[in-house]
N, C-alpha and C positions, 0 to 999 in steps of 0.2 A: 393383562390377559394371561391365562395359564395355558400350558400346552394341552391339558386335557380338554379345553374348550374346542380345540380343533375337531375333536371326535364327538363331544357331547352337544355342542351348539355351533356347527360349522358356519351358519349364516352370520352369527355374531362375530365369529373369528374373521370371516371374510370382510365384514364391515370395518372392524377395527384395523385389520391389516391395510385396507384401502386408505383409511384415515392416516395411518402412520406413513404409508408410502407418499401420500400427497404432502404431508407435513415435511417429510424428508426431502422431497423434490423442491419444495418452496425454500427450505433451508439452504439447499445447494445453490439455487438461483440467487438467493440473497448473498451468500458468501462469494459467488462469482462476481456479482455487481460490486461488492465491497472491495474485492481485489482490483477491479478496474478503477474504482475511485482512488485507491491507494497508489496505483501506478500513475494515475493522472497527477495526483498531488506531488509525487516524486519527480515526475517530468517537469512540472511547474517550478519546483524548488531548484532543479538543475538549471532551468532556464534563467531563473533569478540569480543564481550563483554565477552563471556565465556572464550575465549582464553586469554584475558587480565587478567581475574581473576586467571588463573593458570600459568601465565607467571612467571618464577622464579625470575626475577628482581622485578616485582610488589609484589610478595609474600615476598621477602626479605625486600622491603621497608615497607610493611604493618607490618611485624614483628618488624622492627626497630621502627616504630611509636608506636606500642603496647608496646614495652619495655620502651620507653621514657615516655609514658603516664601512665604506670603501677605504682601504689603507691609503694613507697620505703618501704621495710620491716625494722622494727626496729631490730637492732642487739644487 
């Protein structure tokens, strides 16, 4: 759409502007929903990470690593 259409055919300009506004609003809604999905995935990943941190097997392995790396005490 050209700027001169605003003056030569205003009805066409109005129609095209309405289409572009509707498209833009739909795009904004889509992007807002996409952000919500990404935030949800991030929260789920944080929950999974927290669960791994308190998983008994992982805790046991961390303890074993700690015991192996711990400096030996002189007897």
